[in-house]
C-alpha distance (Angstrom), angle and dihedral (degrees) to the residues before:
residue distance angle dihedral
X1 . . .
X2 3.77 . .
X3 3.76 116.8 .
X4 3.76 112.1 -109.7
X5 3.75 134.6 -140.4
X6 3.78 124.0 -137.3
X7 3.77 109.1 -60.4
X8 3.81 94.1 37.8
X9 3.82 98.2 -86.7
X10 3.78 115.8 138.8
X11 3.79 118.5 -132.6
X12 3.80 89.1 -123.8
X13 3.80 92.9 53.5
X14 3.79 90.6 48.0
X15 3.83 91.4 50.2
X16 3.80 91.3 47.6
X17 3.79 89.6 49.6
X18 3.80 91.5 52.9
X19 3.80 89.6 48.8
X20 3.81 93.3 50.4
X21 3.79 91.5 46.4
X22 3.82 92.4 50.0
X23 3.81 92.9 48.7
X24 3.81 92.1 46.9
X25 3.80 92.4 50.6
X26 3.83 91.6 46.2
X27 3.80 89.1 54.6
X28 3.81 91.2 47.0
X29 3.81 93.7 -122.5
X30 3.77 125.9 147.0
X31 3.79 117.6 -137.9
X32 3.79 87.6 -106.8
X33 3.81 92.9 53.6
X34 3.79 92.4 47.0
X35 3.79 91.8 48.6
X36 3.81 89.8 51.3
X37 3.81 91.8 49.0
X38 3.83 90.9 48.7
X39 3.80 97.0 38.7
X40 3.79 92.1 -126.7
X41 3.80 129.6 120.3
X42 3.81 117.6 -85.0
X43 3.80 91.4 -131.2
X44 3.82 88.8 56.2
X45 3.82 90.1 54.1
X46 3.80 88.0 51.5
X47 3.81 92.2 49.5
X48 3.81 90.9 48.9
X49 3.80 92.0 50.8
X50 3.80 90.2 50.5
X51 3.81 91.0 50.2
X52 3.79 92.9 -116.3
X53 3.81 97.2 122.1
X54 3.78 133.9 47.9
X55 3.81 109.9 -142.1
X56 3.79 124.4 -145.2
X57 3.79 121.3 -125.5
X58 3.81 91.9 -96.9
X59 3.80 91.3 58.0
X60 3.81 91.1 47.1
X61 3.80 89.0 53.5
X62 3.82 90.7 50.0
X63 3.81 90.6 48.5
X64 3.80 93.8 49.4
X65 3.81 90.2 49.2
X66 3.81 91.5 46.3
X67 3.79 89.8 50.2
X68 3.82 91.5 48.2
X69 3.79 91.3 -122.8
X70 3.79 135.4 117.2
X71 3.77 117.7 -100.7
X72 3.81 87.5 -124.4
X73 3.83 89.5 57.8
X74 3.79 90.4 50.3
X75 3.81 90.1 53.2
X76 3.82 92.4 44.2
X77 3.79 90.7 53.3
X78 3.80 90.8 44.1
X79 3.80 91.0 53.0
X80 3.79 89.6 50.4
X81 3.81 88.2 49.2
X82 3.79 93.8 -137.1
X83 3.78 96.5 -53.2
X84 3.79 99.8 -25.3
X85 3.80 124.1 116.9
X86 3.79 116.9 -71.2
X87 3.78 120.0 -101.6
X88 3.82 89.7 -109.0
X89 3.82 91.3 54.2
X90 3.81 91.9 47.7
X91 3.81 91.2 49.7
X92 3.83 90.9 49.3
X93 3.82 90.4 55.3
X94 3.81 91.1 52.9
X95 3.82 94.2 53.8
């Protein structure tokens, strides 16, 4: 289980939410447009961006397709946490 911050949000979900938000803004999509492109509810997109939901692989595939990006790029950006150090770099600092 991922460790959670106050409010029950996991750090991973929050980082994924920031990544999705950044990609959506870069593409110039509203949450409504992205939800239409992905065939998921707009409120679910909002919850994902706020780190309140943990999407399954199928939803991640839909999101990457809706954002016109490869799933590998989505994960690369997620790992970098929208410009922050990668998980590997953070773990190296802890050791």
